[in-house]
N, C-alpha and C positions, 0 to 999 in steps of 0.2 A: 656348452660354453656360454657364459653370460657375465655381465656385471650390471647392477641396477641400483636405482635410488627409489625409495618408497617413503611417502609421507602419510602418516596416520592423522587424520583430522580429529579422530576421537581422542587419541593419546597425545596429540600434538608433538609428535616426535619423528625424526628422520632415521631411516635405516639405509645404509649404504653397504653393498655386499658384492662379492666376487666369487666366481666358480672355484671349485676345489683345486683344479690344476692351474688356475690363473691364465687361461688362454686369452681372456679379454682384460687388458690393464685398466686400472682406474686409480686416480689420484684425488686428493682433496686438500683444501686449506680451511681449517676451522679457526676463526678468530673470535674469541669470547668477548673481547673488549669492543670490537666493531659489530659484534652480533651478526657475523657473516659466515656462511657455509657454502663454499664453492667447490665443485667437483667436475671431473671430466676424464675421458680416456687418454688425454694428452695434456702435459703440463702447460702447453701454450694456451689452451682454452682457459685455464685458471689464471694465468698471467694476464691475459687480455681482459677477462671479466673483473678481476680484482683491482686492476690499475695500480697495484703495489709495485714498488721497486725491490723485487726479491734479491737478496744477497746470495752470491754463490757460496756453497759450503766447501771450503778449500780442503777440509778433512776428507770429504767424499772424493775430491779430485785425487788426493794422495792415495786413498784406498783403491781407486779405479786403476791408476797406473802401477801401483805397488803389487796388488793382488789380482789384477785382471778382471775380466767380466764376472767372475764368481762373486766378487764383492758387491756388485751394484745392487742386487736385490737380496742380499743376505740379512738385511734389516729393513725397516720401513722408511729410512731416510732417502731423500733424493738429492740431486745436485743443487737444489734451491732450498735455502732455509725457509721453513714455514709451509712447504709443500710436502705432503706425506703420501706414500704409496700404500694402497690397501693390499695386504698380503693374500696369497691364494687361500680361499676358504675362510676369510675373515669377515666379520661384521663390525661396522662402525655405527654406533647408536648415539643419537643426540636428543635428549629429552627437552621438555618445555622450559626447564630451569637451566638450559645450556650446559648440562653436564654430559661429558662424553664418556662412552663406555666402549672398549674394544674387546672382542672375544672371537673365538673360532666356532662356527656353527657346526663343524664336524669334529668328531673324535676319531683320530687315526687309529684304525684297528691294529692291535699289536701283532707282531709276527708270531703266528701260532701254526707251525707246520704239521697239521694233523693229516695231510694227504701225503702218505709216504710210499704209496704204490705208484711206480713211475708210469706204467701203461695207463692207469686210471687218470693220473694227472695229465698226461698227454692228450687223452680223449676229451677231458673237460676243457682244457685250454684250446684245443683245436675247434671244438664246437663254439666256444665263446668268440674266438677270432673270426671264424668263417661266417658267423651270424652278425656280430657287432660292427665289424669294419664296413661291410656293404651298406648297413643301415646308416652309417655316418656319411656315406657318399650321396645320399638322396638329395636331389636339388631340382628346382624348377628352372634353373639357368645352367648354361654350359659350364662344365668343370674340367679342370686340368690337373695333372698329377706331376709332382716333382720327382723325377727318377734319378737317384744318385749312383746306383749300382751296388748299394749295400743291401743287407738283408731286409731291413724294415720297409724301405721304399719298394723293394722287389715283391715282398708279400702283398703290399697294398696294390701294386700294379697287377699282379696275378689275379687277385680277387676283384679288382675294378674291371679288368678286361672281361673276366668271366661273367660279370653281372650286367655291365653296361656296354652299349655299342658306341654311343656318341661321346667319346672321351679322348683327350689328347695328352701325350706325355712329353715332358720337357727335361732336358739335362744341360748342364753347363760344361762346355768343352775346355779342358785345362791343358796348358802347355807342359807344365812340370810333370815328368813321368812318375814321380813318387805319389802324385795325387790324381793321376789320370786314370779314370775308370771307364773310358770309352769302349774298351774291348768287352768288358762285362755288360755294359749298357747295350751295346750292339747285339750281344748274345741274347739278352732278354728281349730286345725288340724283335729279333728273328723268331725266337721260341714262342712268344705270345702273340706275334703278328700285330704289334702295336703301331698306332699312328703316332710317330715320335719325331721330335726335332731337337737337334743340338743348337744351343744358343751360341752365337759367335763370341769370341774372346773379347774381353774388355780392353779398351785403349787406355793404358795407364796415364797418359797425358791429359785425358779428358775427365779424369776422376776428381781432380781438384774441385771443379764446379759441382760435381755430383755429391761429394762429401759435404761440401758447404751447404747445399740445398737440403740434404737429408737431415743434417744436424739442426738446421733451422726448423724443418718440418716436424721432426720427432721431439725436439727440445732437449735431447740428450746426446752425448757423444756416441758414435758408433762403437760397437763392442768387438767387432771382428772384421777382417777383410772379406769374409764370406758374405757380410751384409751387402757388399757391392754386387756380388754375383746374384744374390737373391733379388736385388733391385733390378738388375738387368733382365732376369727371367720374368719378373712381374711386368716390366715395360713391354716385353714381347707378348706375354699372355693377354695383357690389356688390348694391345693392337689387334690380336687375333680374335677378340670378342668374348673371351672367357671371363667369368665373374667369380669363380671359386678356385682356390689353389689348395690341393691336398698334399701334405708332406708327411714324412715318417718321423718327425720330431717326437721325442718322448719314448720311443722304443728302447733306446740305449739306457735311459734312466729307469724305465720300468723293468727291463729284463736283463740288465747288466751288459752293456756294450762297450765300455771303455777299458783300456788296459789297466787303469787305476782300480777299476772295480775288481779285476782279476787279482790284483795284489791284495786288496782288502779281503777278498774271499780266502786267499791263502793264509792271511793273518788270522782270520776267524777260525780256521781249522788247524792251526799250527800245533795244538795239543791233542789233535785227533789222529787216530790210526790211519785215516784217509790221506793225511797230509803228504807223506812221502810219495805216494802214488800220483796224486794230483800235481805236486810240485814237479815231478819228472815229466808228466804230461805237458805241463806249462812250458818247461824248458825245451821240450822237443817240438811242440806245435806252435806256440804263440811267441815265445821270446825271440826267435830269429827275425821277426818282423818289426820289433820295437826299435824306434830310433831315439827315444828319450832315455838317457842313462839311468835315471832314478827308477824308471818303470821296468827296467830289465835287471835290477839288482834288488833282490828281495830283502836282504839285510839292511841295505841303505834305506829302502822304503820304510822298513819297520822302525828304524831310528828316526827318520823324518816324521813319521806318523806320530810318534810320541811327542815330538817337538811342536809340529805345526798342524796336526790333524790331516785332513784330506787335501789341503792345498799344497801340493808338492812343488809348485813353481816358485815359492817365495825366495829361496836362496838363489835361484837363477837370475832374478831381477835385482837382487841385493847390491850387486856391484855398481849399479848406476846411481845409487842414492847417496846424497849428502847427509840426509836425516833418515833415521830408522825408528819407526814407532812400533809400539807393541802390536803383535799379530792377534787381533781380536777374533779372527776367523777360527783360530784353534778352539777358543771357548765356545763359539757359536755352533760349530758343526760336530761336536762330540756327543753322541748318545742322546740326540733329541727325540728320535722316533723309536729306537730299539737298542737293546743292550748288545745286540749282535753287530759287530763292526761292519760286516759286509752289507747287511740289510739296512743298517743306519746310513751307510754311504749311498746306497741307491735312493733312499727316501730323502736324504739331505740334498742330493742332486736334483731330485724330482720336485721338491717343494721349496728349496731354499737357495740354491746356487745356480747350477748350469741351466736347468730348464726355464726358470723365471726370466733369465737374461734372453733366452731364445724367443719365448712367447711374446715378450714385450716388443722386441725389435721386429720380429716377423710380422706381428699384427700391425705395427705402425708403418712398416714399409709396404705391406700389401694394401693397407687402407690408403696410403699415399698414392697408390696406383688404382684405387677404386676396386679392389679385389678383396674378397673374404678369404681368410686362411683357416684351414681346418687341420687338426692333428688327430687322426683316428685312434692312435695308440694311447691317447690320454682318455682312458675309459675307466670309470670307477669299478666296473665288473672285472676288468683285467687286474686292477690293483688289489681288489679284495681276494681274488683267486690266487694271485701271486703270493700274498701274505700267508696263504695256507699250504703252499708248496714247499717241499724240502729245498733249501738253497742249493743242495747238491744236484738238483735238476737243472738249475740255471747255468752253472759252470760244471762241465763234466768232460773227461777225456781230453783236457787241454783246450777246450773251446768255450768261449763265452756264448750266451744265448743258446746253449745246447738244445734245450727242449724245443725252441722255435725252429732251429735247423732240422731237428728230427721230424717234427710235424709235417714239414713241407718237402721232405727229401725226395718224394716221388713226383713232385709238381714243379720244383724249381731246379735248374741245372746245378749239379753238385759243385761245379767249378766256382760258382758264386756262393752257394749255400755253405760249403765247407772250406771257404777261404778264411783262414784265421786272421789275416791282416786287416786291421782297422784303419782304412785309408782316411776316412773322414772327409767332410766337405770343407776343405781348407783352400783358400786362394792365396798362393805365395805373394809376398809383398811386392816383388818386382812386376807381377802381373796386375797388381791392384793400383799401384801409383809409382810415379817416377820419384823415388825417395832419395836420389842423389842430385836433384835439381837445386838451384839457388833458392827458389821459392820455398821448397820443402824445409831447407835448413833455416831460412829466415823466419818462417812461421814458428818453428819450435824455439829457436835460440832467442827470439825477441820476447817471448812470454816471461813476464816477471815472476809469475807463480812457479813456472817450471824451472826457471833459473835458480830459485831458492831451494828446490828439491833435488835437482838432477846434476850429476857431474858431467857437464857438457863436453869436456875433453874426452872422457871415456866413451860417451855416446858417439861422438864424431869418429873416433878411431874404430869403433865397432861397425858403424855404417859403411866405412870405406874398406873394411876388411873383407876377405873372401870367405869368412866363416860365420855366416848368419844362419843359425839353426831356427827351428820353428818358433821357439820361445822368444828369441831375439826379435824376430819379425813381428810377432804379436805385440811385443813391448813397444817397438818403434811406431807401429801403427796406432797404438793407444795414445802415445805421446802426441802424435800429430793431431789426432782427433781432440785431445784435451786442449791443445793449443788453439785449434779452430773454435771449439766451444767457448773457451775463455775470451777469444777475440770477438765473437758474435755478441757475447754478453758484456763486452767492453771492460774486461778485467785484464 
């Protein structure tokens, strides 16, 4: 992982670049009139150095609350007009005549599934994972591992404990039973004899101050309640003297971990003889665990895909808005990387939507706590090999990440490995913040920008209802963060 700036004295040109998977964020402001080129891993550095009064891009605020975290890095715009984000794998070149050129230094290899023997594919991937992940854990300073109880972090934990002795594992303890994986985590701890610690629950009443500070520090609104849990873990890791945090981020995007990926896979084989078998497997194994309506209704997802692409949450948020603008995400995320719906979905999440939002926030929160974050699954060797595997190895017998599960079936408890439920690292809103307080309401309702966009009466009724699903909670949290961000920037 890297981002760098290089100046060639010979050519008198600047080159600014970022790693393929975008683990290290970098932003810039190039002003041809002022002849200035300012860059940094945080927008605050640019704001401080330029001394400009950057205007807030209200269209970006709209996209953020309308389409969620997926929209934030789906293009190179930021919340500040004039500040641009360098996309993963991109190069920004400025020559002596102050002409700017943007291009991608990598060419994404096309999906070419020439490895069709399953046992051979399994051997290749096993060798790669068992070799590359331990290599990514090498460090001269103490390292900690974030253990969520899912497949990716469990694989990392297994390989880390096998290779290294001085390593500690941390997990966040949740109250909500739908997201509590403490039983799985305790099982892993016992099986691998881990030096492990649960992080105490967050006090929702104390997070007003935390959110305010993080938004000031990062320069962006937070993208999820989970960011608060990550910050809490980083606080503890820092106090315990660790300098590096390892997480399983990227495994879902690389090897198909989300329920939506499963739907796109079924769409991609709907005209194939395999469809009926895999559809029945999905109905039996995975569907019973899905809570989001659109992700357990194949025909509904198919219709929604034709309308909005991969962003299936747009209609859920629709009810809150006074103004509805064109969904640009549909155009942005269709067949960028592959003509295969499923593979394109994985790559779009990997390079364009879900992962970029994670890498930026995790990097900034960890650096806020003086900790380096690493994501071993973001490995070019994994990516290139995955592009050569039959997609039917990724999803099989009703399970996502089937080949990963199969590789480690004799090493990791089957209760964890063959658990089809995608719990996810989600912090329920009531655990994150007191969202029914006067201060919470006042912050949102006094925002001029939000009042122009949102039906406040609908919002208020929803907050006080007893029917807040995960999407509603995400939306309300985004609104509060947008309001704080706008207030900090005096809008």
